C-alpha positions in Angstrom: 120.3 140.4 88.5 119.3 138.6 85.3 116.3 137.7 83.3 117.0 135.3 80.4 113.4 135.5 79.0 112.2 138.8 77.8 110.2 138.5 74.7 110.6 140.9 71.8 108.8 141.3 68.6 109.5 142.8 65.2 106.6 143.9 63.3 104.1 141.9 65.4 102.0 144.4 67.6 101.3 143.0 71.0 103.5 140.0 70.6 106.4 141.5 72.7 108.4 144.6 73.3 110.7 146.4 70.8 114.4 146.1 71.8 114.8 149.7 72.8 111.8 149.5 75.2 112.9 146.2 76.7 116.3 147.5 77.6 114.7 150.7 79.1 112.3 148.8 81.3 115.0 146.2 82.2 117.2 149.0 83.5 114.3 150.4 85.5 113.7 146.8 87.0 117.2 146.8 88.3 118.3 144.1 85.8 122.0 144.0 84.6 121.9 141.1 82.0 118.9 140.1 79.8 118.1 137.5 77.2 116.0 139.3 74.6 114.2 136.5 72.5 111.9 136.5 69.5 109.0 133.9 69.6 109.7 131.5 66.9 108.2 128.4 65.1 111.4 128.2 63.2 110.4 130.6 60.4 111.8 134.1 61.2 115.6 133.4 61.7 116.6 135.7 58.9 115.9 138.7 61.3 118.3 137.5 64.0 121.5 139.0 62.7 119.9 142.6 62.3 118.3 142.4 65.6 121.4 141.3 67.4 123.4 144.2 66.0 120.6 146.6 67.0 120.5 145.2 70.6 124.3 145.4 70.9 124.2 149.0 69.9 121.4 149.8 72.2 122.8 148.0 75.2 125.9 150.2 75.1 123.8 153.1 76.4 121.2 151.2 78.4 123.4 150.1 81.3 122.2 146.6 80.7 124.1 143.7 79.0 122.0 141.9 76.6 122.1 138.8 74.3 119.7 138.1 71.5 118.1 134.8 70.5 114.7 132.9 70.0 112.2 131.0 72.0 111.0 128.1 69.9 107.4 127.7 70.6 105.2 124.6 69.8 107.9 123.3 67.3 107.1 119.6 66.8 109.5 117.6 69.1 110.9 115.6 66.2 112.1 118.9 64.6 113.6 120.8 67.7 117.1 119.4 67.1 117.2 120.6 63.5 115.5 123.9 64.3 117.8 124.6 67.2 120.9 124.1 65.1 119.3 126.4 62.3 118.7 129.1 64.9 122.3 129.0 66.1 123.6 129.0 62.5 121.4 132.1 61.9 123.0 134.0 64.7 120.9 133.2 67.9 123.1 133.9 70.8 120.7 132.2 73.2 118.2 129.6 72.3 115.2 128.8 74.5 112.5 126.1 73.9 108.9 126.3 75.2 108.5 123.6 77.9 105.4 121.6 78.9 103.9 124.1 81.2 100.5 123.5 82.8 99.5 126.9 81.5 99.3 125.9 77.9 98.7 122.8 75.6 102.3 121.8 74.8 102.9 118.6 72.9 104.2 115.8 75.1 107.8 115.0 74.6 108.7 118.7 74.1 110.8 118.8 77.1 113.0 115.7 76.3 113.2 116.8 72.7 114.5 120.3 73.8 117.1 118.8 76.0 118.2 116.4 73.3 118.4 119.4 71.0 120.9 121.2 73.4 118.9 124.3 73.8 120.3 126.8 76.4 117.2 127.1 78.5 114.0 124.9 78.8 111.3 127.5 79.8 108.6 126.6 82.2 109.1 122.9 82.0 106.1 122.0 84.1 106.0 118.7 85.8 109.3 117.7 84.3 110.0 114.0 84.9 113.2 112.5 86.4 114.5 111.1 83.2 114.4 114.4 81.5 115.9 116.3 84.4 118.8 114.0 84.7 119.4 114.3 81.0 119.2 118.1 81.3 121.9 117.9 83.9 124.1 115.8 81.6 123.7 118.1 78.7 123.9 121.3 80.7 120.5 122.6 79.7 119.2 125.0 82.2 115.5 124.8 83.6 113.7 128.1 84.0 112.5 129.2 87.3 109.7 131.7 86.1 108.0 134.7 87.5 105.1 134.4 85.0 101.9 133.8 87.0 100.7 131.6 84.1 103.6 129.2 84.2 104.9 129.5 87.9 102.5 126.8 89.2 105.3 124.2 89.2 108.3 126.4 90.2 108.8 124.3 93.2 108.8 120.9 91.4 111.1 122.5 88.9 113.6 123.7 91.5 113.3 120.4 93.4 114.2 118.4 90.2 117.1 120.8 89.4 118.5 120.4 93.0 118.0 116.6 92.9 119.8 116.1 89.6 122.1 118.9 89.4 120.5 120.8 86.4 121.2 124.5 86.0 118.4 126.7 87.1 117.9 130.2 86.0 115.3 133.1 86.3 113.2 134.3 83.5 109.9 136.4 83.4 108.7 135.7 79.9 107.7 139.3 79.8 105.9 140.7 76.8 105.2 144.1 78.1 106.7 146.5 80.8 104.2 145.4 83.6 105.3 141.8 83.2 109.0 142.5 83.7 109.8 141.4 87.2 111.8 144.0 89.2 114.9 143.0 91.1 113.2 143.8 94.4 110.3 141.3 93.8 112.5 138.2 92.9 113.3 137.4 96.6 109.5 136.9 97.4 109.0 134.6 94.3 112.0 132.5 95.4 110.9 132.4 98.9 107.4 131.3 98.1 108.8 128.2 96.3 111.7 127.5 98.6 111.0 124.5 100.7 114.6 123.0 100.3 116.3 124.1 103.4 119.7 125.9 103.8 123.3 125.2 103.6 125.9 127.3 105.5 123.2 129.7 106.3 122.2 130.3 102.6 119.2 129.0 100.7 120.0 126.0 98.6 117.7 127.3 95.9 119.1 130.7 95.8 122.6 129.4 95.7 121.7 127.1 92.8 120.1 130.1 90.9 123.1 132.4 91.4 125.6 129.8 90.5 123.6 128.6 87.4 123.1 132.2 86.1 126.7 133.2 86.5 127.8 130.1 84.4 125.2 130.9 81.6 126.0 134.6 81.6 129.7 133.7 81.1 128.8 131.3 78.3 126.8 134.0 76.6 129.5 136.6 76.9 132.0 134.4 75.2 129.9 133.9 72.1 131.5 135.7 69.2 129.3 138.1 67.3 128.7 137.4 63.6 
């Protein structure tokens, strides 16, 4: 069970969990792989290398595999390709970009710019259009299927576009505290609530896409060489 979108913060009270707490709560939630990401406007990448080393050390004892990166929030679309490259150069093992959710006022064009930038995951992409979804499939950019109540209004639309165009689709909670971390036992209900896509060989098409996409992205993350 995975969650690619758990928010951690360094020195910013209330902006996320610290790494040790995040891994502890992830283990209690039944997770086995997590993405721990700092929120960023492109200005705190110097912290990534130290944070990644800390997370690697903690994960050895937490019974949860973890990778460290950033969630690029409200970065102007024109800057996303440059900022994404800077994040990777600074040591981000996974890069997420804040999508055009209905739950926030995100600049139009952010979805397409994030895909063009080649981020790993476009979080809560809202009413993502066909052109962007097709491009995401081409670029191998995963769309997020979220458990966050603020952002989950368009989960069925996101899943439908991913199934239609062949985009990767992965789970993320966007949790910034323990109570927002979705336990393994609750994810089946969230998936069932958005699954209007039928079955193949007796298995949900949506669940099959999620599992296949997540396995692929975990393998990609695990092959990244540490700095």
